[in-house]
N, C-alpha and C positions, 0 to 999 in steps of 0.2 A: 410632510409625509415621512413616516418612519419606515425603514427597511429592516426587516427581521431576518435572521439567518438560522432560526430554530429548525428550519426544514433540512439543514445540512446534517448528514450523518455524523456520529461521534468520530468515525475514522477521519473524515475530512477536517473536523474541528481540531482534533489532536495533530493532524498533519500540518496545519497552518502554524500551530504553536511550535512544534518540533522543528519544522523547516526554518522558522525565524531564528531559533536558537542555533541551528546548524550553520546558517548563513553568517551569523555574528561570530561564531567560533572560527569558521573558515576565513573570514575577512581579517580577523586579528592575526591568525597564523600566517596569512599571506604577507603581512607587513614584516614578518620576522626576517632577520638577516642571517640567521644561522643556517647550517646545511640541511636542516630538516624542515625548513619552511615550505610553504605552498607557492608554486610559481604562477598558476592560473586558477581561476574559479568560474564556474558556470552552474546554472540551475534552470529547471524547467519541468514541464509535466511529463509523466511517464504513463504509458498505456500498456497493459498486459492482458493476457487471456484469462487472468484470475483476479484482476482488480485494477484500480486507477489511483494515482497519487502524484507525488513530486519526487524529483531526483536532483542531487547536487554532486558535482565532480570537481576535483582539484588535482592538478599535476604536482608531484613532489619535485623539489629542486635537486635533491641529493642523488636521486636514482633515475637513470635514463628510462624513458617510456613506462614510468610507474605512476599510477593514479590512485587517489583515495575517493571512494564513492559512498554516498549516503542516500538510501531510498526510504520513503515513507508512503505507504499505500494500503488500501484495503486488500484483504485476502478472502476470496470467495471459493466455495466448493463447486466443482463442475456440475453438480446436480441441482444447484440452486435455481429455482424458477418461481416467479410470483404468480399467485392465483387469487381468485376471489370466491367467497363462499356463496353459492347460488341459492342458499336458503334464506338470504336476507336481501333487502333493498339497499343498493349503493354501499356495499361493504368496502372496507379499506383493503387494499392488496396486502398480501403477506407471503412469506416464503414457507411453503409446506415442509414440515419436518426440521426446520432450522432451530438449533439450540443456542448457538453463539455467533456473535459478530467479531471479526478479527481485524485489527490494525497491525500491519507488519512493518517493523523498523529494522533495516539492514545496513551494516557497515562492512565495506570490503576493500581489498587492495586488488588492483588490476595491473597485469603486465602485458605489454603489447610488442608485436613485431611489425615494423613498418613495411607496408607493401608498396606504397607510392608516396613520394615526397610532395609537399605543398609547393605550388608555384603561384605566379600572379594570376593564373587562369583556372587553377584546379586545387581542390583541397587535398590534404594528406589522407591516406587510407591505412588503417591499422587493424590487425587481427589480434585479439587478446583473450585472456582468461581471467576471471574474477572469482574471489572466494572470501568468505568471512562469516562472522556470527550474525544471527538474527534474533529478534525478540518479538514474539507474538503477544500483543496486548488484547486480551479476550474479555468481551462483555456479553453477559447473558442476553438472549433475544426473547423478549416477551411479546405475547399476543393478548388481545382482549377477547374474553369468552363470555357469552351470555350467562348470567347467573341462573342457577338451577332451582332457586327458591320460588315462591309464589308472588314475590313483590314485583312491582313494575320494573321495566328495563334496568337491570343492574349489572353492567359488565364488570368483569374482574380480570386482573392481570395474572398471567400464569405462563409457565413454560409449556411447550407443546409435548404431547405424548400420542403419537400416531396409533399406539396400541389401544388407546382409550377412544373408541369410536364415538361415544356420546360427547366427549370433550371436543374432539376434532370437528364434529358436525355443527358445533355451536361457536366456532371461532369467528369473531367479527372483523378481525384484521390485526395488523401490526400495531404494537404500542408505540408511544413516543420515543424519540431518539434518546431522551434522558433516562429512560427506564433501564435499570441495571448498572448505572454509572458508579454506584456505591459498591458494586460487586466485582470490579475489575480484578483480573489476575493475569499472570504472565507465564509464558513458557519459552524456553530457550531452544534455538535450532541452529542450523548451519546451511549455507547456500553456496552454490557454485554455478557459474555460467560461462558460456563461450559467446563472444560478441564481436561485431564489426563496428569500428569507430571511424566516422568521417568527420574531419576537423578543418574548419576554415579559420585562419588566423590572419586578420588584416587590420591595419590602422589601430592597433592597441585594443581591438575588440575581437572576440572570437565566438564561434557557434559550433556546437557539436551535435551530431546525429548518431545515436548508438542503437543498435538492434541486436537481438541475440536469443539464445535458448537458455533457460534458467531452471535449476532444480533447487527446491527448498525442502529440507528434511528436518523433522522434529522427533525427538526421542519418545514423546508421549502424544497421545491422540488429542487433537484440538477440539474434537466434538462439535464441529460446525453443523453437520447434518446428522439427524438421528440415525443410529445404527449403521454408520459408515465410518470407514477408516480415514483419518486425516493426518497421516504421517508424512507423506511425500506429495509435493505439488510440482508439476511440470508446466512451464508456461513459456510462451513467446512474448517478447516485449520490444518496445521502441520508446526512446526518449529523445526529445529535441531541447537543447539547452543553449542559453545565451549567457555571455559573461565577458570578462576582461583578462588581459594578459598580466596585469600587475607591474608592467614595465614603466 
């Protein structure tokens, strides 16, 4: 029996690839003996109010309470909601008015103030702030629409246009994940967040639980949802990571 992963979204497929590259890069840097090496490394899933993905964190050797972070996750607009066209039997779900899907890649430095030291029975607790650049990888979101000619069932791929009532009333559902992959483009942004880090460090293994409030800002509109502004995204997030101390 073959297991296919074609059902995964492009965001998750790219996340796996980029996360693997990030882990390789962090691991090599962790072996460095110079002052700018990485002292610890951990990675795990991240859940936010605007999307899901993966997160990696490493502590810098040379600077006290300073961390390097990499996040890879989907970015959704707050107005996204899946619907089905009642005019057809068993139509595929799709997001009404969606124009683009976004994978967000973010790199940041974090500085922390220790609130409580780690002991044999309790983790350390740190309050911190993170900031850095972001890259939004944007893919057009296509839907299938019933053909308007007189031939038998002939669906066509197109972008949505809620102003075109005839087109929208004939949407059959979302197109496949690979539709639009040859039209990827990128936009740069900046992010900042305030977070609370709980860190367990025992027997050369560590785990980190981080949660906080994050702001993502882009100079130009990402055009995720038709006729909506997509410059600023505010989200709550949490990530749980496992890793090693490198000692």
